[in-house]
TORKOL-4160 file (C-alpha; in steps of 0.2 Angstrom, whole numbers, padded with zeros to 4 digits, m for minus):
95
<pt num="1" X="m0088" Y="0372" Z="m0263"/>
<pt num="2" X="m0079" Y="0377" Z="m0247"/>
<pt num="3" X="m0094" Y="0386" Z="m0240"/>
<pt num="4" X="m0104" Y="0369" Z="m0243"/>
<pt num="5" X="m0091" Y="0358" Z="m0234"/>
<pt num="6" X="m0089" Y="0369" Z="m0219"/>
<pt num="7" X="m0109" Y="0369" Z="m0217"/>
<pt num="8" X="m0109" Y="0350" Z="m0218"/>
<pt num="9" X="m0095" Y="0350" Z="m0207"/>
<pt num="10" X="m0103" Y="0361" Z="m0193"/>
<pt num="11" X="m0119" Y="0350" Z="m0194"/>
<pt num="12" X="m0108" Y="0334" Z="m0193"/>
<pt num="13" X="m0100" Y="0342" Z="m0177"/>
<pt num="14" X="m0115" Y="0348" Z="m0169"/>
<pt num="15" X="m0123" Y="0329" Z="m0172"/>
<pt num="16" X="m0108" Y="0322" Z="m0163"/>
<pt num="17" X="m0110" Y="0333" Z="m0149"/>
<pt num="18" X="m0128" Y="0331" Z="m0146"/>
<pt num="19" X="m0125" Y="0312" Z="m0146"/>
<pt num="20" X="m0112" Y="0314" Z="m0133"/>
<pt num="21" X="m0125" Y="0323" Z="m0122"/>
<pt num="22" X="m0119" Y="0341" Z="m0127"/>
<pt num="23" X="m0135" Y="0349" Z="m0134"/>
<pt num="24" X="m0129" Y="0366" Z="m0132"/>
<pt num="25" X="m0121" Y="0367" Z="m0148"/>
<pt num="26" X="m0135" Y="0359" Z="m0158"/>
<pt num="27" X="m0150" Y="0367" Z="m0164"/>
<pt num="28" X="m0166" Y="0355" Z="m0160"/>
<pt num="29" X="m0182" Y="0357" Z="m0167"/>
<pt num="30" X="m0197" Y="0350" Z="m0156"/>
<pt num="31" X="m0214" Y="0350" Z="m0161"/>
<pt num="32" X="m0229" Y="0349" Z="m0148"/>
<pt num="33" X="m0247" Y="0343" Z="m0151"/>
<pt num="34" X="m0255" Y="0348" Z="m0166"/>
<pt num="35" X="m0272" Y="0349" Z="m0170"/>
<pt num="36" X="m0274" Y="0341" Z="m0186"/>
<pt num="37" X="m0292" Y="0346" Z="m0190"/>
<pt num="38" X="m0289" Y="0364" Z="m0188"/>
<pt num="39" X="m0274" Y="0363" Z="m0199"/>
<pt num="40" X="m0285" Y="0356" Z="m0212"/>
<pt num="41" X="m0299" Y="0367" Z="m0209"/>
<pt num="42" X="m0285" Y="0383" Z="m0210"/>
<pt num="43" X="m0281" Y="0375" Z="m0228"/>
<pt num="44" X="m0299" Y="0374" Z="m0232"/>
<pt num="45" X="m0298" Y="0356" Z="m0240"/>
<pt num="46" X="m0311" Y="0341" Z="m0236"/>
<pt num="47" X="m0302" Y="0326" Z="m0228"/>
<pt num="48" X="m0300" Y="0318" Z="m0247"/>
<pt num="49" X="m0292" Y="0333" Z="m0253"/>
<pt num="50" X="m0281" Y="0336" Z="m0239"/>
<pt num="51" X="m0275" Y="0318" Z="m0239"/>
<pt num="52" X="m0271" Y="0318" Z="m0258"/>
<pt num="53" X="m0263" Y="0334" Z="m0258"/>
<pt num="54" X="m0251" Y="0329" Z="m0244"/>
<pt num="55" X="m0248" Y="0311" Z="m0247"/>
<pt num="56" X="m0258" Y="0305" Z="m0231"/>
<pt num="57" X="m0271" Y="0290" Z="m0232"/>
<pt num="58" X="m0288" Y="0297" Z="m0227"/>
<pt num="59" X="m0290" Y="0283" Z="m0216"/>
<pt num="60" X="m0273" Y="0289" Z="m0207"/>
<pt num="61" X="m0279" Y="0308" Z="m0206"/>
<pt num="62" X="m0297" Y="0302" Z="m0199"/>
<pt num="63" X="m0288" Y="0293" Z="m0184"/>
<pt num="64" X="m0277" Y="0309" Z="m0182"/>
<pt num="65" X="m0293" Y="0321" Z="m0182"/>
<pt num="66" X="m0300" Y="0309" Z="m0169"/>
<pt num="67" X="m0286" Y="0308" Z="m0159"/>
<pt num="68" X="m0286" Y="0290" Z="m0160"/>
<pt num="69" X="m0268" Y="0292" Z="m0167"/>
<pt num="70" X="m0256" Y="0306" Z="m0167"/>
<pt num="71" X="m0244" Y="0311" Z="m0181"/>
<pt num="72" X="m0225" Y="0306" Z="m0179"/>
<pt num="73" X="m0208" Y="0309" Z="m0187"/>
<pt num="74" X="m0210" Y="0317" Z="m0205"/>
<pt num="75" X="m0227" Y="0318" Z="m0204"/>
<pt num="76" X="m0228" Y="0328" Z="m0189"/>
<pt num="77" X="m0215" Y="0340" Z="m0197"/>
<pt num="78" X="m0225" Y="0342" Z="m0214"/>
<pt num="79" X="m0240" Y="0346" Z="m0204"/>
<pt num="80" X="m0233" Y="0358" Z="m0194"/>
<pt num="81" X="m0225" Y="0368" Z="m0208"/>
<pt num="82" X="m0241" Y="0366" Z="m0216"/>
<pt num="83" X="m0250" Y="0375" Z="m0201"/>
<pt num="84" X="m0237" Y="0389" Z="m0202"/>
<pt num="85" X="m0234" Y="0391" Z="m0222"/>
<pt num="86" X="m0248" Y="0381" Z="m0230"/>
<pt num="87" X="m0247" Y="0392" Z="m0246"/>
<pt num="88" X="m0230" Y="0389" Z="m0249"/>
<pt num="89" X="m0231" Y="0371" Z="m0245"/>
<pt num="90" X="m0246" Y="0369" Z="m0258"/>
<pt num="91" X="m0236" Y="0380" Z="m0271"/>
<pt num="92" X="m0219" Y="0368" Z="m0267"/>
<pt num="93" X="m0230" Y="0352" Z="m0271"/>
<pt num="94" X="m0239" Y="0359" Z="m0286"/>
<pt num="95" X="m0222" Y="0361" Z="m0295"/>
């Protein structure tokens, strides 16, 4: 319990420091542009299969693949994880 508290306290402290413009103590994850079509091809799924597996509408997936739109927020994070560890994500979602 004490270990959990210290971890949460550290996270809150880092968030406060970051919000004050002191990012040196915070771990910041930034994700750059992503080729969604390449990610889908790596997984070996059709657009319909990929969209269904990851909770994305087929329409949104098509827009991303054409470059009309770019994934943002949680979708961008998910796609980056899928790009790096597709088997792990699929296994986790299958449970």
